[in-house]
N, CA, C and O atoms as CSV, one atom per row, in Angstrom:
chain,resi,resn,atom,element,x,y,z
A,1,MET,N,N,-4.629,-8.388,-8.506
A,1,MET,CA,C,-3.921,-7.728,-9.555
A,1,MET,C,C,-4.724,-7.793,-10.847
A,1,MET,O,O,-5.379,-8.797,-11.126
A,2,PHE,N,N,-4.674,-6.725,-11.632
A,2,PHE,CA,C,-5.463,-6.828,-12.798
A,2,PHE,C,C,-4.959,-7.873,-13.797
A,2,PHE,O,O,-3.784,-8.239,-13.782
A,3,GLY,N,N,-5.847,-8.343,-14.657
A,3,GLY,CA,C,-5.448,-9.376,-15.606
A,3,GLY,C,C,-5.688,-10.827,-15.163
A,3,GLY,O,O,-5.479,-11.787,-15.905
A,4,CYS,N,N,-6.130,-10.920,-13.934
A,4,CYS,CA,C,-6.398,-12.321,-13.390
A,4,CYS,C,C,-7.680,-12.758,-13.892
A,4,CYS,O,O,-8.600,-11.942,-13.940
A,5,SER,N,N,-7.849,-13.951,-14.274
A,5,SER,CA,C,-9.075,-14.482,-14.829
A,5,SER,C,C,-9.978,-15.221,-13.779
A,5,SER,O,O,-11.132,-15.547,-14.057
A,6,HIS,N,N,-9.448,-15.449,-12.664
A,6,HIS,CA,C,-10.191,-16.065,-11.574
A,6,HIS,C,C,-10.827,-15.118,-10.691
A,6,HIS,O,O,-10.224,-14.073,-10.445
A,7,HIS,N,N,-12.012,-15.343,-10.156
A,7,HIS,CA,C,-12.730,-14.461,-9.279
A,7,HIS,C,C,-13.278,-15.210,-8.142
A,7,HIS,O,O,-13.636,-16.381,-8.267
A,8,ALA,N,N,-13.356,-14.551,-7.008
A,8,ALA,CA,C,-13.976,-15.249,-5.823
A,8,ALA,C,C,-15.495,-15.251,-6.103
A,8,ALA,O,O,-16.016,-14.470,-6.899
A,9,ALA,N,N,-16.121,-16.115,-5.446
A,9,ALA,CA,C,-17.577,-16.329,-5.649
A,9,ALA,C,C,-18.357,-15.021,-5.389
A,9,ALA,O,O,-19.289,-14.669,-6.112
A,10,SER,N,N,-17.925,-14.315,-4.315
A,10,SER,CA,C,-18.641,-13.088,-4.001
A,10,SER,C,C,-18.513,-12.033,-5.143
A,10,SER,O,O,-19.374,-11.160,-5.247
A,11,GLU,N,N,-17.480,-12.094,-5.981
A,11,GLU,CA,C,-17.336,-11.198,-7.103
A,11,GLU,C,C,-18.235,-11.568,-8.228
A,11,GLU,O,O,-18.489,-10.721,-9.084
A,12,LEU,N,N,-18.726,-12.739,-8.295
A,12,LEU,CA,C,-19.596,-13.159,-9.351
A,12,LEU,C,C,-21.116,-12.891,-9.040
A,12,LEU,O,O,-21.985,-12.878,-9.912
A,13,GLU,N,N,-21.327,-12.688,-7.764
A,13,GLU,CA,C,-22.692,-12.322,-7.366
A,13,GLU,C,C,-22.861,-10.835,-7.545
A,13,GLU,O,O,-21.885,-10.099,-7.404
A,14,PRO,N,N,-24.135,-10.321,-7.870
A,14,PRO,CA,C,-24.274,-8.882,-7.993
A,14,PRO,C,C,-24.011,-8.260,-6.670
A,14,PRO,O,O,-24.406,-8.754,-5.614
A,15,ALA,N,N,-23.313,-7.132,-6.769
A,15,ALA,CA,C,-22.915,-6.424,-5.430
A,15,ALA,C,C,-23.712,-5.120,-5.446
A,15,ALA,O,O,-24.038,-4.517,-6.469
A,16,THR,N,N,-23.981,-4.763,-4.221
A,16,THR,CA,C,-24.577,-3.338,-4.027
A,16,THR,C,C,-23.488,-2.327,-4.401
A,16,THR,O,O,-22.300,-2.649,-4.415
A,17,GLU,N,N,-23.891,-1.179,-4.682
A,17,GLU,CA,C,-22.946,-0.026,-4.967
A,17,GLU,C,C,-21.985,0.096,-3.832
A,17,GLU,O,O,-20.790,0.272,-4.072
A,18,GLU,N,N,-22.441,0.010,-2.586
A,18,GLU,CA,C,-21.580,0.135,-1.473
A,18,GLU,C,C,-20.519,-0.978,-1.352
A,18,GLU,O,O,-19.377,-0.744,-0.954
A,19,GLU,N,N,-20.946,-2.185,-1.710
A,19,GLU,CA,C,-20.019,-3.340,-1.681
A,19,GLU,C,C,-18.969,-3.145,-2.818
A,19,GLU,O,O,-17.777,-3.378,-2.618
A,20,ARG,N,N,-19.444,-2.716,-4.003
A,20,ARG,CA,C,-18.497,-2.555,-5.114
A,20,ARG,C,C,-17.498,-1.474,-4.829
A,20,ARG,O,O,-16.327,-1.623,-5.178
A,21,LEU,N,N,-17.921,-0.349,-4.188
A,21,LEU,CA,C,-16.997,0.796,-3.842
A,21,LEU,C,C,-16.003,0.278,-2.739
A,21,LEU,O,O,-14.808,0.565,-2.809
A,22,HIS,N,N,-16.485,-0.444,-1.777
A,22,HIS,CA,C,-15.595,-1.093,-0.743
A,22,HIS,C,C,-14.489,-1.852,-1.405
A,22,HIS,O,O,-13.304,-1.638,-1.152
A,23,ARG,N,N,-14.930,-2.779,-2.293
A,23,ARG,CA,C,-14.046,-3.687,-2.921
A,23,ARG,C,C,-12.981,-2.940,-3.748
A,23,ARG,O,O,-11.812,-3.325,-3.749
A,24,GLU,N,N,-13.389,-1.892,-4.438
A,24,GLU,CA,C,-12.484,-1.025,-5.264
A,24,GLU,C,C,-11.532,-0.260,-4.299
A,24,GLU,O,O,-10.332,-0.156,-4.551
A,25,ALA,N,N,-12.079,0.247,-3.236
A,25,ALA,CA,C,-11.139,0.980,-2.286
A,25,ALA,C,C,-10.157,0.011,-1.653
A,25,ALA,O,O,-9.022,0.402,-1.384
A,26,ARG,N,N,-10.524,-1.187,-1.413
A,26,ARG,CA,C,-9.588,-2.169,-0.753
A,26,ARG,C,C,-8.563,-2.506,-1.860
A,26,ARG,O,O,-7.380,-2.589,-1.531
A,27,HIS,N,N,-8.910,-2.698,-3.096
A,27,HIS,CA,C,-7.964,-2.956,-4.263
A,27,HIS,C,C,-6.968,-1.825,-4.310
A,27,HIS,O,O,-5.762,-2.072,-4.329
A,28,ARG,N,N,-7.441,-0.570,-4.331
A,28,ARG,CA,C,-6.531,0.539,-4.494
A,28,ARG,C,C,-5.592,0.693,-3.287
A,28,ARG,O,O,-4.421,1.017,-3.483
A,29,ALA,N,N,-6.058,0.475,-2.046
A,29,ALA,CA,C,-5.316,0.442,-0.837
A,29,ALA,C,C,-4.245,-0.623,-0.958
A,29,ALA,O,O,-3.099,-0.348,-0.603
A,30,ASP,N,N,-4.527,-1.754,-1.410
A,30,ASP,CA,C,-3.642,-2.922,-1.567
A,30,ASP,C,C,-2.539,-2.575,-2.566
A,30,ASP,O,O,-1.359,-2.844,-2.341
A,31,GLN,N,N,-2.960,-1.972,-3.669
A,31,GLN,CA,C,-1.930,-1.595,-4.636
A,31,GLN,C,C,-0.937,-0.606,-4.141
A,31,GLN,O,O,0.266,-0.760,-4.352
A,32,ARG,N,N,-1.441,0.449,-3.459
A,32,ARG,CA,C,-0.610,1.499,-2.863
A,32,ARG,C,C,0.268,0.977,-1.728
A,32,ARG,O,O,1.419,1.387,-1.575
A,33,MET,N,N,-0.293,0.072,-0.942
A,33,MET,CA,C,0.461,-0.516,0.220
A,33,MET,C,C,1.663,-1.315,-0.428
A,33,MET,O,O,2.800,-1.206,0.031
A,34,GLY,N,N,1.382,-2.089,-1.469
A,34,GLY,CA,C,2.488,-2.819,-2.081
A,34,GLY,C,C,3.591,-2.012,-2.627
A,34,GLY,O,O,4.759,-2.397,-2.574
A,35,PHE,N,N,3.213,-0.843,-3.177
A,35,PHE,CA,C,4.249,0.065,-3.669
A,35,PHE,C,C,5.062,0.738,-2.521
A,35,PHE,O,O,6.265,0.967,-2.654
A,36,LEU,N,N,4.361,1.049,-1.380
A,36,LEU,CA,C,5.105,1.560,-0.264
A,36,LEU,C,C,6.001,0.545,0.343
A,36,LEU,O,O,7.091,0.892,0.796
A,37,GLN,N,N,5.596,-0.715,0.380
A,37,GLN,CA,C,6.436,-1.775,0.877
A,37,GLN,C,C,7.689,-1.932,-0.065
A,37,GLN,O,O,8.795,-2.073,0.458
A,38,HIS,N,N,7.562,-1.915,-1.373
A,38,HIS,CA,C,8.574,-1.970,-2.352
A,38,HIS,C,C,9.583,-0.797,-2.082
A,38,HIS,O,O,10.799,-0.979,-2.038
A,39,LEU,N,N,9.020,0.338,-1.919
A,39,LEU,CA,C,9.895,1.494,-1.635
A,39,LEU,C,C,10.694,1.353,-0.352
A,39,LEU,O,O,11.864,1.721,-0.251
A,40,ALA,N,N,9.985,0.798,0.618
A,40,ALA,CA,C,10.597,0.624,2.028
A,40,ALA,C,C,11.809,-0.374,1.969
A,40,ALA,O,O,12.706,-0.319,2.810
A,41,VAL,N,N,11.802,-1.287,0.946
A,41,VAL,CA,C,12.895,-2.202,0.726
A,41,VAL,C,C,13.972,-1.499,-0.133
A,41,VAL,O,O,15.172,-1.663,0.086
A,42,PHE,N,N,13.513,-0.742,-1.082
A,42,PHE,CA,C,14.481,-0.159,-2.060
A,42,PHE,C,C,15.501,0.855,-1.343
A,42,PHE,O,O,16.710,0.833,-1.574
A,43,VAL,N,N,14.923,1.696,-0.498
A,43,VAL,CA,C,15.773,2.701,0.120
A,43,VAL,C,C,16.884,2.144,0.959
A,43,VAL,O,O,18.033,2.522,0.729
A,44,PRO,N,N,16.646,1.303,1.885
A,44,PRO,CA,C,17.827,0.747,2.707
A,44,PRO,C,C,18.752,-0.079,1.855
A,44,PRO,O,O,19.956,-0.091,2.112
A,45,VAL,N,N,18.259,-0.761,0.868
A,45,VAL,CA,C,19.203,-1.611,0.005
A,45,VAL,C,C,20.041,-0.658,-0.767
A,45,VAL,O,O,21.230,-0.934,-0.925
A,46,MET,N,N,19.527,0.475,-1.283
A,46,MET,CA,C,20.324,1.413,-2.013
A,46,MET,C,C,21.391,2.018,-1.065
A,46,MET,O,O,22.574,2.117,-1.392
A,47,LEU,N,N,20.919,2.396,0.072
A,47,LEU,CA,C,22.009,2.938,1.139
A,47,LEU,C,C,23.110,1.962,1.402
A,47,LEU,O,O,24.279,2.342,1.453
A,48,LEU,N,N,22.750,0.660,1.578
A,48,LEU,CA,C,23.747,-0.331,1.818
A,48,LEU,C,C,24.682,-0.496,0.627
A,48,LEU,O,O,25.888,-0.611,0.844
A,49,ILE,N,N,24.225,-0.514,-0.567
A,49,ILE,CA,C,25.065,-0.606,-1.787
A,49,ILE,C,C,25.952,0.630,-1.893
A,49,ILE,O,O,27.134,0.552,-2.226
A,50,LEU,N,N,25.321,1.805,-1.588
A,50,LEU,CA,C,26.205,3.029,-1.579
A,50,LEU,C,C,27.359,2.957,-0.667
A,50,LEU,O,O,28.501,3.257,-1.014
A,51,ALA,N,N,27.011,2.530,0.568
A,51,ALA,CA,C,28.069,2.312,1.602
A,51,ALA,C,C,29.130,1.417,1.144
A,51,ALA,O,O,30.305,1.722,1.343
A,52,ILE,N,N,28.793,0.290,0.520
A,52,ILE,CA,C,29.751,-0.709,0.006
A,52,ILE,C,C,30.599,-0.041,-1.028
A,52,ILE,O,O,31.824,-0.155,-1.018
A,53,ASP,N,N,29.926,0.680,-1.950
A,53,ASP,CA,C,30.672,1.397,-3.073
A,53,ASP,C,C,31.676,2.409,-2.507
A,53,ASP,O,O,32.813,2.501,-2.969
A,54,VAL,N,N,31.226,3.169,-1.489
A,54,VAL,CA,C,32.121,4.198,-0.948
A,54,VAL,C,C,33.374,3.466,-0.196
A,54,VAL,O,O,34.509,3.930,-0.303
A,55,LEU,N,N,33.121,2.390,0.510
A,55,LEU,CA,C,34.211,1.696,1.179
A,55,LEU,C,C,35.116,1.002,0.208
A,55,LEU,O,O,36.334,1.003,0.391
A,56,ALA,N,N,34.542,0.389,-0.851
A,56,ALA,CA,C,35.340,-0.308,-1.832
A,56,ALA,C,C,36.248,0.613,-2.610
A,56,ALA,O,O,37.401,0.294,-2.902
A,57,GLY,N,N,35.662,1.835,-2.958
A,57,GLY,CA,C,36.513,2.781,-3.603
A,57,GLY,C,C,36.805,2.683,-5.054
A,57,GLY,O,O,37.130,3.688,-5.686
A,58,ASP,N,N,36.704,1.531,-5.604
A,58,ASP,CA,C,37.128,1.386,-7.108
A,58,ASP,C,C,35.905,1.833,-7.947
A,58,ASP,O,O,35.444,2.973,-7.888
A,59,GLU,N,N,35.441,0.895,-8.691
A,59,GLU,CA,C,34.289,1.118,-9.576
A,59,GLU,C,C,33.004,1.014,-8.797
A,59,GLU,O,O,32.819,0.093,-8.001
A,60,TRP,N,N,32.075,2.003,-9.036
A,60,TRP,CA,C,30.846,2.017,-8.390
A,60,TRP,C,C,29.866,1.143,-9.098
A,60,TRP,O,O,29.878,1.068,-10.327
A,61,PHE,N,N,28.971,0.444,-8.322
A,61,PHE,CA,C,27.998,-0.458,-8.815
A,61,PHE,C,C,26.566,0.024,-8.618
A,61,PHE,O,O,25.643,-0.500,-9.243
A,62,ILE,N,N,26.374,1.019,-7.754
A,62,ILE,CA,C,25.148,1.452,-7.399
A,62,ILE,C,C,24.270,1.967,-8.558
A,62,ILE,O,O,23.057,1.755,-8.557
A,63,HIS,N,N,24.862,2.614,-9.504
A,63,HIS,CA,C,24.100,3.218,-10.524
A,63,HIS,C,C,23.403,2.166,-11.376
A,63,HIS,O,O,22.339,2.466,-11.918
A,64,TRP,N,N,23.936,0.938,-11.533
A,64,TRP,CA,C,23.299,-0.132,-12.278
A,64,TRP,C,C,22.085,-0.623,-11.508
A,64,TRP,O,O,21.019,-0.834,-12.087
A,65,VAL,N,N,22.245,-0.805,-10.200
A,65,VAL,CA,C,21.150,-1.361,-9.371
A,65,VAL,C,C,20.082,-0.330,-9.289
A,65,VAL,O,O,18.905,-0.608,-9.517
A,66,ALA,N,N,20.508,0.911,-8.951
A,66,ALA,CA,C,19.487,1.982,-8.837
A,66,ALA,C,C,18.716,2.285,-10.082
A,66,ALA,O,O,17.519,2.572,-10.054
A,67,GLY,N,N,19.448,2.212,-11.205
A,67,GLY,CA,C,18.825,2.501,-12.520
A,67,GLY,C,C,17.767,1.412,-12.856
A,67,GLY,O,O,16.629,1.731,-13.201
A,68,ILE,N,N,18.148,0.184,-12.751
A,68,ILE,CA,C,17.264,-0.922,-13.124
A,68,ILE,C,C,16.105,-1.058,-12.076
A,68,ILE,O,O,14.936,-1.078,-12.460
A,69,TRP,N,N,16.420,-1.146,-10.820
A,69,TRP,CA,C,15.456,-1.260,-9.804
A,69,TRP,C,C,14.563,0.001,-9.704
A,69,TRP,O,O,13.349,-0.066,-9.509
A,70,GLY,N,N,15.232,1.118,-9.848
A,70,GLY,CA,C,14.448,2.338,-9.871
A,70,GLY,C,C,13.423,2.446,-10.938
A,70,GLY,O,O,12.332,2.973,-10.719
A,71,GLY,N,N,13.786,1.914,-12.186
A,71,GLY,CA,C,12.768,1.831,-13.276
A,71,GLY,C,C,11.648,0.901,-12.980
A,71,GLY,O,O,10.489,1.167,-13.302
A,72,ILE,N,N,11.997,-0.200,-12.361
A,72,ILE,CA,C,10.857,-1.090,-11.970
A,72,ILE,C,C,9.976,-0.490,-10.822
A,72,ILE,O,O,8.759,-0.675,-10.803
A,73,LEU,N,N,10.603,0.201,-9.913
A,73,LEU,CA,C,9.914,0.904,-8.856
A,73,LEU,C,C,8.987,2.071,-9.480
A,73,LEU,O,O,7.888,2.360,-9.006
A,74,ALA,N,N,9.535,2.673,-10.545
A,74,ALA,CA,C,8.678,3.734,-11.264
A,74,ALA,C,C,7.447,3.101,-11.926
A,74,ALA,O,O,6.349,3.658,-11.892
A,75,ILE,N,N,7.647,1.987,-12.495
A,75,ILE,CA,C,6.562,1.246,-13.104
A,75,ILE,C,C,5.519,0.838,-12.062
A,75,ILE,O,O,4.311,0.925,-12.285
A,76,HIS,N,N,6.039,0.388,-10.910
A,76,HIS,CA,C,5.142,-0.024,-9.811
A,76,HIS,C,C,4.354,1.165,-9.351
A,76,HIS,O,O,3.156,1.050,-9.094
A,77,PHE,N,N,4.984,2.292,-9.242
A,77,PHE,CA,C,4.295,3.558,-8.875
A,77,PHE,C,C,3.186,3.902,-9.853
A,77,PHE,O,O,2.071,4.264,-9.479
A,78,LEU,N,N,3.547,3.771,-11.124
A,78,LEU,CA,C,2.481,4.125,-12.188
A,78,LEU,C,C,1.277,3.177,-12.070
A,78,LEU,O,O,0.136,3.625,-12.185
A,79,PHE,N,N,1.498,1.960,-11.856
A,79,PHE,CA,C,0.379,1.000,-11.674
A,79,PHE,C,C,-0.381,1.262,-10.384
A,79,PHE,O,O,-1.603,1.120,-10.339
A,80,ALA,N,N,0.343,1.645,-9.331
A,80,ALA,CA,C,-0.317,1.873,-8.039
A,80,ALA,C,C,-1.112,3.182,-7.921
A,80,ALA,O,O,-2.134,3.255,-7.238
A,81,TYR,N,N,-0.623,4.168,-8.583
A,81,TYR,CA,C,-1.253,5.544,-8.366
A,81,TYR,C,C,-1.788,6.163,-9.605
A,81,TYR,O,O,-2.602,7.080,-9.489
A,82,VAL,N,N,-1.414,5.758,-10.772
A,82,VAL,CA,C,-1.847,6.429,-12.073
A,82,VAL,C,C,-2.657,5.442,-12.935
A,82,VAL,O,O,-3.813,5.741,-13.235
A,83,LEU,N,N,-2.148,4.355,-13.324
A,83,LEU,CA,C,-2.781,3.502,-14.256
A,83,LEU,C,C,-3.924,2.650,-13.544
A,83,LEU,O,O,-4.746,2.053,-14.240
A,84,ASP,N,N,-3.969,2.600,-12.257
A,84,ASP,CA,C,-5.058,1.877,-11.624
A,84,ASP,C,C,-6.414,2.510,-11.896
A,84,ASP,O,O,-7.443,1.840,-11.993
A,85,ASP,N,N,-6.367,3.834,-12.015
A,85,ASP,CA,C,-7.680,4.492,-12.460
A,85,ASP,C,C,-8.096,4.081,-13.842
A,85,ASP,O,O,-9.287,4.006,-14.144
A,86,LEU,N,N,-7.078,3.800,-14.724
A,86,LEU,CA,C,-7.388,3.475,-16.068
A,86,LEU,C,C,-7.636,1.965,-16.262
A,86,LEU,O,O,-8.539,1.548,-16.987
A,87,LEU,N,N,-6.821,1.192,-15.603
A,87,LEU,CA,C,-6.809,-0.258,-15.849
A,87,LEU,C,C,-7.377,-1.130,-14.646
A,87,LEU,O,O,-7.465,-2.355,-14.719
A,88,GLY,N,N,-7.735,-0.426,-13.589
A,88,GLY,CA,C,-8.225,-1.168,-12.335
A,88,GLY,C,C,-9.637,-1.533,-12.315
A,88,GLY,O,O,-10.244,-1.660,-13.379
A,89,PRO,N,N,-10.208,-1.713,-11.192
A,89,PRO,CA,C,-11.581,-2.162,-11.052
A,89,PRO,C,C,-12.615,-1.255,-11.706
A,89,PRO,O,O,-13.638,-1.728,-12.200
A,90,ALA,N,N,-12.328,0.147,-11.710
A,90,ALA,CA,C,-13.330,0.997,-12.389
A,90,ALA,C,C,-13.432,0.683,-13.820
A,90,ALA,O,O,-14.529,0.743,-14.373
A,91,MET,N,N,-12.286,0.327,-14.511
A,91,MET,CA,C,-12.273,0.045,-15.950
A,91,MET,C,C,-13.003,-1.309,-16.131
A,91,MET,O,O,-13.762,-1.486,-17.084
A,92,HIS,N,N,-12.776,-2.195,-15.263
A,92,HIS,CA,C,-13.433,-3.548,-15.320
A,92,HIS,C,C,-14.941,-3.383,-15.222
A,92,HIS,O,O,-15.683,-4.053,-15.940
A,93,GLN,N,N,-15.397,-2.516,-14.357
A,93,GLN,CA,C,-16.803,-2.301,-14.141
A,93,GLN,C,C,-17.407,-1.627,-15.430
A,93,GLN,O,O,-18.511,-1.954,-15.866
A,94,ARG,N,N,-16.604,-0.656,-16.017
A,94,ARG,CA,C,-17.189,-0.035,-17.296
A,94,ARG,C,C,-17.240,-1.020,-18.417
A,94,ARG,O,O,-18.219,-1.044,-19.163
A,95,LEU,N,N,-16.185,-1.871,-18.577
A,95,LEU,CA,C,-16.236,-2.886,-19.564
A,95,LEU,C,C,-17.328,-3.886,-19.411
A,95,LEU,O,O,-18.009,-4.266,-20.363
A,96,THR,N,N,-17.483,-4.317,-18.140
A,96,THR,CA,C,-18.680,-5.242,-17.852
A,96,THR,C,C,-19.969,-4.645,-18.227
A,96,THR,O,O,-20.783,-5.287,-18.891
A,97,GLU,N,N,-20.203,-3.363,-17.803
A,97,GLU,CA,C,-21.453,-2.782,-18.136
A,97,GLU,C,C,-21.676,-2.577,-19.654
A,97,GLU,O,O,-22.796,-2.689,-20.150
A,98,ASN,N,N,-20.604,-2.281,-20.353
A,98,ASN,CA,C,-20.702,-2.167,-21.769
A,98,ASN,C,C,-21.052,-3.455,-22.434
A,98,ASN,O,O,-21.873,-3.486,-23.351
A,99,GLN,N,N,-20.440,-4.525,-21.985
A,99,GLN,CA,C,-20.695,-5.807,-22.553
A,99,GLN,C,C,-22.120,-6.291,-22.181
A,99,GLN,O,O,-22.766,-6.938,-23.006
A,100,LEU,N,N,-22.595,-6.011,-21.037
A,100,LEU,CA,C,-23.870,-6.352,-20.655
A,100,LEU,C,C,-24.919,-5.577,-21.538
A,100,LEU,O,O,-25.893,-6.178,-21.992
A,101,ARG,N,N,-24.727,-4.339,-21.760
A,101,ARG,CA,C,-25.600,-3.583,-22.715
A,101,ARG,C,C,-25.613,-4.159,-24.094
A,101,ARG,O,O,-26.674,-4.305,-24.702
A,102,ARG,N,N,-24.434,-4.495,-24.608
A,102,ARG,CA,C,-24.353,-5.097,-25.949
A,102,ARG,C,C,-25.114,-6.413,-26.040
A,102,ARG,O,O,-25.801,-6.687,-27.025
A,103,LEU,N,N,-24.978,-7.220,-24.994
A,103,LEU,CA,C,-25.665,-8.556,-24.938
A,103,LEU,C,C,-27.200,-8.356,-24.823
A,103,LEU,O,O,-27.965,-9.106,-25.429
A,104,GLU,N,N,-27.637,-7.356,-24.055
A,104,GLU,CA,C,-29.026,-7.097,-23.837
A,104,GLU,C,C,-29.587,-6.601,-25.177
A,104,GLU,O,O,-30.678,-7.021,-25.563
A,105,ASP,N,N,-28.881,-5.728,-25.893
A,105,ASP,CA,C,-29.330,-5.204,-27.174
A,105,ASP,C,C,-29.442,-6.390,-28.213
A,105,ASP,O,O,-30.405,-6.518,-28.969
A,106,ARG,N,N,-28.396,-7.211,-28.172
A,106,ARG,CA,C,-28.485,-8.389,-29.193
A,106,ARG,C,C,-29.740,-9.284,-28.793
A,106,ARG,O,O,-30.457,-9.755,-29.676
A,107,SER,N,N,-29.971,-9.489,-27.546
A,107,SER,CA,C,-31.073,-10.356,-27.092
A,107,SER,C,C,-32.331,-9.734,-27.512
A,107,SER,O,O,-33.203,-10.425,-28.040
A,108,ARG,N,N,-32.492,-8.436,-27.310
A,108,ARG,CA,C,-33.770,-7.783,-27.798
A,108,ARG,C,C,-33.986,-7.819,-29.276
A,108,ARG,O,O,-35.127,-7.796,-29.737
A,109,ARG,N,N,-32.917,-7.875,-30.035
A,109,ARG,CA,C,-33.092,-7.916,-31.491
A,109,ARG,C,C,-33.215,-9.325,-32.022
A,109,ARG,O,O,-33.400,-9.552,-33.217
A,110,GLY,N,N,-33.097,-10.352,-31.016
A,110,GLY,CA,C,-33.409,-11.699,-31.380
A,110,GLY,C,C,-32.217,-12.440,-31.948
A,110,GLY,O,O,-32.371,-13.442,-32.646
A,111,GLY,N,N,-30.995,-11.930,-31.640
A,111,GLY,CA,C,-29.834,-12.584,-32.233
A,111,GLY,C,C,-28.827,-12.918,-31.397
A,111,GLY,O,O,-27.819,-13.472,-31.836
């Protein structure tokens, strides 16, 4: 997950472009698989709560659960499918390359 400060030893060693792409593809697949698993739990639980609400007949409870959990699910979707391109491994690679260029420039200037 992004934001983690610890890295495996293999991530600290220079990787070939093929290894880097494979690692990024695995990361994206893991993110999307996590969302799909989350969705696979959400749907049957919502159906169960709906059935309980229909059978109970009084006040309905599903809208609260669906609203809160649905919002969390939407955020999970954004991170898995949309924001990963902005905040995922590709962004990490761009930031790393940018910092490396800055350090190399500073080193060449003697400071």
